[in-house]
C-alpha positions, 0 to 999 in steps of 0.5 A, a space after each residue: 772499790 779502790 783504784 788499782 795503783 802500783 806500790 812504787 807509785 804510791 810510795 813516790 806519791 807519799 814522798 811528794 806529800 811528805 818530803 821529809 820521808 826521803 830526807 829521813 834516809 841518811 847515809 850510814 856514814 852520817 854524810 849527806 847523799 849526793 845521788 841524783 833521783 835518790 827518792 826514786 831509788 829509795 822507793 824502788 828499794 822499799 818496794 823490793 823489800 816490802 814485796 820480798 821480790 829482790 831487785 830483779 823485777 824492780 831494776 831497769 837498765 838504762 835508768 840510773 836511779 833503777 840500775 841494780 847496782 844503784 839499788 844495791 848500793 842504796 840499800 846497803 848504805 842508807 838507813 832511816 834515821 832513828 826516831 
């Protein structure tokens, strides 16, 4: 009886409710990321990893936040803060 919703949309919705979620991901170098639309890239990476599908079905050419190279970079260089 639950409505069908895409996983990336659900992740982005939660990020709107809890802005600290996106802020919890920091660069491995401990610096502040200056990437535009970073929450979209984070949601895409979380989706790719949680579904174990890789970046190919998630990546979109022409959309900077979803370019395969950007997703790979975000996945390699961002990590959740230790709690």
